[in-house]
C-alpha positions in Angstrom: 60.6 16.7 2.2 59.0 13.3 2.7 57.4 11.9 -0.5 54.3 9.7 -0.7 56.3 6.5 -0.8 58.3 7.4 2.3 55.1 8.3 4.2 53.6 5.0 3.2 56.6 3.1 4.5 56.6 5.0 7.7 52.8 4.3 8.2 53.4 0.5 7.5 56.3 0.5 9.9 54.4 2.1 12.7 51.5 -0.3 12.2 53.8 -3.3 12.4 55.4 -2.0 15.5 52.0 -1.6 17.2 51.1 -5.1 16.2 54.3 -6.6 17.5 54.0 -4.6 20.7 50.5 -6.0 21.4 51.6 -9.5 20.6 54.7 -9.2 22.9 52.9 -7.7 25.8 49.5 -9.4 25.5 47.8 -6.2 26.2 45.2 -5.9 23.4 43.0 -4.1 25.8 45.3 -1.1 25.6 44.2 -0.6 22.0 41.8 2.4 21.9 38.2 1.3 21.5 35.5 3.4 19.7 32.2 4.3 21.2 29.1 5.6 19.4 29.9 9.0 20.8 33.1 9.0 18.7 31.3 8.5 15.4 29.7 11.9 15.3 33.1 13.6 15.6 33.7 12.8 11.9 30.4 11.5 10.6 27.8 14.3 11.1 25.1 13.3 8.6 24.3 9.7 9.5 23.8 10.4 13.2 21.6 13.3 12.3 19.5 11.2 9.8 19.1 8.4 12.4 18.0 10.9 15.1 15.4 12.3 12.8 14.1 9.2 10.9 16.0 6.2 12.0 13.2 4.0 13.2 14.6 1.0 15.0 18.0 1.9 13.7 17.8 4.7 16.2 16.2 2.9 19.1 17.4 -0.7 19.0 21.0 -0.6 17.6 24.0 1.7 17.7 26.5 2.7 15.0 28.9 0.0 16.2 26.3 -2.8 16.1 26.2 -2.3 12.3 29.6 -0.9 11.6 31.8 -3.4 13.4 35.3 -2.0 12.8 36.8 1.0 11.2 39.4 1.6 8.5 42.3 1.1 8.2 42.1 -1.8 10.7 38.8 -3.0 9.1 38.2 -1.9 5.6 35.0 -3.9 5.2 32.8 -2.2 7.7 29.7 -1.5 5.6 27.2 -4.2 6.6 24.7 -6.1 4.5 21.1 -5.6 5.3 20.7 -9.4 5.5 23.1 -9.4 8.5 20.1 -8.4 10.6 17.0 -8.5 8.4 16.0 -12.1 7.7 13.1 -14.4 8.0 10.5 -13.0 5.5 10.2 -13.0 1.8 10.6 -9.2 1.8 14.1 -9.5 3.3 15.1 -12.0 0.6 14.7 -9.3 -2.1 17.8 -8.0 -3.8 18.7 -4.4 -4.2 17.5 -3.0 -0.8 18.9 0.4 -1.5 16.7 0.8 -4.6 13.9 1.7 -2.3 15.6 2.2 1.0 18.0 4.7 -0.5 19.4 5.8 2.8 20.0 3.0 5.4 20.1 5.6 8.1 16.4 6.5 7.3 15.1 3.1 6.4 11.4 3.9 6.5 11.7 6.8 4.1 11.1 4.7 1.0 11.6 5.8 -2.6 9.7 4.0 -5.3 11.8 3.9 -8.5 10.4 2.4 -11.7 7.5 0.0 -12.2 7.3 -2.0 -9.0 5.0 -4.9 -8.2 6.9 -8.0 -7.0 8.6 -6.0 -4.3 5.3 -4.7 -3.0 3.6 -8.0 -2.9 6.0 -9.5 -0.4 4.0 -7.4 2.2 0.7 -6.6 0.5 -0.6 -10.0 -0.3 -4.3 -9.3 0.2 -4.3 -6.7 -2.6 -2.8 -9.0 -5.3 -5.3 -11.8 -4.4 -8.2 -9.4 -5.1 -6.6 -8.1 -8.3 -6.2 -11.7 -9.6 -9.6 -12.9 -8.5 -11.4 -9.9 -10.1 -9.4 -9.0 -13.2 -9.6 -5.4 -14.5 -7.3 -2.9 -16.0 -6.0 -2.3 -12.5 -4.6 -5.9 -12.6 -2.4 -5.0 -15.5 -0.8 -2.0 -13.8 2.3 -1.9 -11.6 1.6 -1.1 -8.0 3.8 2.0 -8.3 1.7 3.3 -11.2 -0.9 4.4 -8.7 1.0 4.3 -5.4 3.8 6.7 -6.5 4.9 7.1 -2.9 5.0 4.4 -0.2 1.8 4.5 1.8 0.1 6.9 -0.6 -3.6 6.3 -1.2 -4.2 8.0 -4.6 -7.4 9.8 -5.6 -9.5 7.9 -8.1 -9.8 11.1 -10.1 -6.1 11.1 -10.9 -7.0 8.7 -13.6 -10.8 8.5 -13.7 -13.4 11.1 -14.4 -16.2 11.2 -11.8 -19.6 9.7 -12.7 -21.2 13.0 -11.9 -20.4 16.5 -10.7 -19.6 16.8 -7.0 -18.4 13.2 -6.4 -15.5 12.8 -3.9 -13.2 9.9 -3.2 -15.5 8.6 -0.5 -18.3 8.2 -3.0 -16.1 6.1 -5.3 -15.1 3.5 -2.7 -18.7 3.2 -1.5 -19.3 1.0 -4.5 -15.8 0.3 -6.0 -13.1 -1.4 -4.0 -9.9 -0.2 -5.7 -8.3 -3.6 -6.1 -11.5 -5.2 -7.5 -13.2 -2.2 -9.1 -15.5 -4.2 -11.4 -16.9 -6.2 -8.4 -19.4 -3.5 -7.5 -20.8 -3.7 -4.0 -22.7 -1.2 -1.9 -24.4 -0.7 1.5 -28.1 -0.8 1.9 -28.3 3.0 2.4 -26.2 4.2 -0.6 -27.8 7.3 -2.0 -29.8 6.8 -5.2 -28.0 9.7 -6.8 -24.9 7.5 -7.0 -26.8 4.9 -9.0 -28.2 7.5 -11.3 -24.8 8.1 -12.9 -25.2 4.9 -14.9 -28.9 4.1 -14.4 -30.3 7.6 -15.3 -33.5 6.4 -17.0 -34.5 4.2 -14.0 -33.6 7.0 -11.6 -35.6 9.7 -13.4 -38.7 7.4 -13.7 -38.5 6.5 -10.0 -38.0 10.0 -8.9 -41.1 11.2 -10.8 -43.2 8.3 -9.7 -45.9 8.9 -7.0 -45.7 5.3 -5.9 -44.0 4.3 -2.6 -41.1 2.8 -4.5 -39.9 6.3 -5.1 -39.3 6.7 -1.4 -36.9 3.7 -1.2 -33.2 3.4 -1.7 -32.3 1.6 -4.9 -30.4 -0.9 -2.8 -33.5 -1.7 -0.8 -34.6 -3.8 -3.8 -31.3 -4.3 -5.6 -29.7 -5.8 -2.6 -25.9 -5.9 -2.3 -25.2 -7.5 -5.7 -24.9 -5.1 -8.6 -27.4 -5.8 -11.4 -29.4 -8.1 -9.2 -33.1 -7.9 -10.3 -35.4 -8.8 -7.4 -38.6 -10.7 -7.5 -41.7 -8.6 -6.5 -42.6 -11.4 -4.1 -39.5 -10.7 -2.0 -41.4 -7.8 -0.5 -45.0 -8.2 -1.6 -45.5 -12.0 -1.2 -48.5 -13.4 -3.1 -50.9 -10.4 -3.1 -53.6 -11.9 -5.4 -55.7 -15.1 -5.4 -54.1 -18.1 -7.1 -56.4 -17.9 -10.1 -55.2 -14.3 -10.9 -51.6 -15.2 -10.4 -51.9 -18.1 -12.9 -53.6 -15.9 -15.4 -51.0 -13.1 -15.0 -47.8 -14.7 -13.8 -45.7 -11.6 -14.5 -46.5 -8.7 -12.2 -45.4 -6.3 -14.8 -48.2 -7.4 -17.2 -50.5 -5.3 -15.0 -48.3 -3.1 -12.9 -45.8 -2.0 -15.5 -42.1 -1.6 -14.4 -41.1 -1.2 -10.9 -39.6 2.2 -11.5 -42.9 3.5 -13.0 -45.8 1.6 -11.6 -49.3 1.5 -13.0 -51.1 1.5 -9.7 
């Protein structure tokens, strides 16, 4: 019966003999060489993962490009990501495997914990907007909303709709998610969306027989939220100078724009 110590001594002896033989004959080329086809004989899962979701790890490199050597001859054959991935601030981050949990499926990204700094190495435009237009969104970690990489969350995961029937498309018509308080809108945004906050003006305008009731709110309140237009923007100077001097405010005679006294 050969015990463990004896087996170890035999293994070391055989290894030394092989080394001396190569040194004596100069025939290192006789040492068996691995090929990528050999890897799958013992390692079933990594090749399967790479074939399914390997990205460039499947198309550009082979097993042996990363794993240069094999135990026992080479016991340090697990590469560092930085051996290949260099040149950007994202690649300088530590703890690659915190998000890229399986290096054989590198684009299947798992977001663990509150992440912001890691995201900003790629998504710089978003943080610039969050800083320039501070809101409660600025105080949140990116992963608070983007719970999966590439996920665009529904506003209604956190926010109640302004009115019944609103959908995500309606939200982003006026609110850009990384600058939500910087309200902007197109010229043809439906008046019903304005009514959620400006219900009095909306109700007056809708009931008015004047031509203003046929216009989009944005026709007068152009592009900038809370912008109050001058009547002269559309109507010019409709009365003689003497009347305009006597009544410099159009509303003195015509009332408010949403409920005109014609």
